[in-house]
Residue, then its C-alpha position, 0 to 999 in steps of 0.5 A: m500500500k501507499l505510505n500515506e494510506l497508513t499514516a492517514y489511518l494513524e493520524s485518524i487515531a492520534p491527530l497531529a494537531y494533538q501533539e505538543d508545541y515542542d514535538n515533531s511527530g509525523l512523517i520525517v523522512g519519505h513521501g506519501n506515495q512511497e510503496l510499502s510492503r512491511a514496516l518496523i516498529s520501535l520506541d526509538c529510531t537509532e542506527a541499529v534500528v535502521d540496520e534492522a529495517i534494512a536487513t528485514g526489508c522494511q521500507l518504513i520505521i514507525s517510532h514513538h520518539p522522533i529522531v529529529f526534534k530540532g532543525l538540522k543545518k548539516f548532514n555530515g554524519k557527526s551526530y547519531v541523528e544525522r547518521v540515522v537520517q542519512k542512512a534512512i534516505k540512502h536506503d529509501i526507508a521512511l521514518y515516521a514518529i507518533h509521539t505526544n499525539l499518541d500520548n494525548v489520546m484516550d486509547g494511547v500510551n497512558a491507557r496502555i500503562g493503565q491497562t498493564l497495571g490493571l486500572k479501571n475507570m480510567r480518564i484523562l488526568s489533565a484534559k486539554s482546552g481550546i481545541l473544541k469549536k461549535l458550528v451553528t447553521y440554519v437549514p430549511h426543514s426539508h434538508a436538516d437531516a441531510v446536513r446533520n448526517a453530513l456533518f456527523s460523517a465529517g466528524a462533528g457531534n462527538i462528545g465522550n461516549y456519544s456520537e451524532v450530538s446536536f441541538n436543533a430549534g425551529g425558526t423563520g429565516t428571511f432573505k431577498g436576492n438581487e438580480s445576480a442571485s440564484p436562490y433555492v426558494g423565493q423570487l428575486n427582489e422579494r423578501h422571502q420567509e422560510a421555515e428553518t432549523r437551527i443546528e448546533t454541533i461541536y467538533p475538534a478544531y483540526l477538522e474545521s475544513k472538512i466540516l465546512m466542506a460537508l456543510f457547503l456541499n449539502h446545504p441547498y442555499e447559494e449563500v450558507a449562513y453559519d457561525l463558528y465559535t471557539l470553546t474553552n471547554q475541556h476535551q475530556q478525551v484529549g490530554a496528558g496522563m491518566i488516572g484510574e483505580l485498582e480493582y482492590s486496594v493494596s499496600e504500597q509495598d505490594f503495589l510497588a512490587q506489582l509495578k516493578t514486575s508489570m512494567k519490567a522495571a529494573v529499579i523504581r525510584h520513589t518518595e517516602l511511603k505513607n503507609k496507606p493503601v493504594k487504590k487510585v493511581a495516576v500515570c504518565g509515560g515519559s517525563g510526567g513531572f508537570l502533572l504532579k499537581q493534577a495527580i494530587a488534586a485528583g486524589a491519586d495515592v501513587f503517581v507513576t511516571a519517569d525522569y524525576k530529578y532529585h529536588e523534584f521528589f520533594d514536591a510530593e510533600g507527603k501528599i502522594v507517592i511518586a514512583d519513577i520507573g524510567h522513561f523507556e520502561s514507562e513507554q516500552f509497551t507503546q510498541q505493542l500498542l502500535h502493532e495492534i492498532i495497525q494490525k486491526k486495520f491492515s491485517n495482511f500488512a507485514v509489520r514487526l516489532t524491533e528486536i533491539n532494546t533501544n534503552p540508552i540507560k543500563y543498570f548495574i544490579 
């Protein structure tokens, strides 16, 4: 298949619009019309991973972490980033990253951590705001269903576990067309009154062009009346971290032991234990220290994340147990998640997990 067929599917699950400002997710090397027969999935894209792709005949490497975060001014092979890009281009291997956009969706990286730990009733820990918009339009009663259906098909009207959500109210619209008009109903130079339905529905901002195209193609009027509103509401299924509950409360020692085993962690760095049962757990793959206040406010007993610095552990202030399991360890199951996502849609496509442990951190035990 074509590369853009696969990337379009991945971005329908984890839209690029949901990545953080500092990130560089998406197609880094390659072009959309490139033919694919097999792909390699890895947490990181290293020289060894590119060598593995060459050896196994993979034309695409899908990594969680982007190999390029900052602009490259020279390609002389002095850094591993330059060497990876050079080798990928030389061997016609596309590089694609799906990073914080996969972190920030409901069924993404953090949900997989929660599932691995057996958490129930999971929700986003810090939901994003400012990414929802509302469309209001006015349609003749006869075309209201057609317009609504088109908007829903384009991605409007989804709120949590509900789809095809809209508000509708009846009213009367007036208009008068001049000599250059071509009105759907009414006579030129005469004011016309038409029974209309006011349709309101919300949508993710990144779908706006698609939503408006659906409106224009299905609305009967020559001039379509519509309003767009930017909402400050939080999008409850998009954001950082997750929080959930264990099926049964356990002691802190038992939870840490389970955490170490489940996440295949060589070591866990943690704050002083509180000698209280653990029931509610917050998680964030990778560097999640920025979510500590949200984890405490949500009533989490333990916050599982990575990349904590010495002085940052003091920020727990006895209110929560911070458990740092390591960056690679917290995100390693993202590889299996991506494999499952691709196989669900493209069951006959050859996709494999890397056999290389890309964790740059080693432990002397």
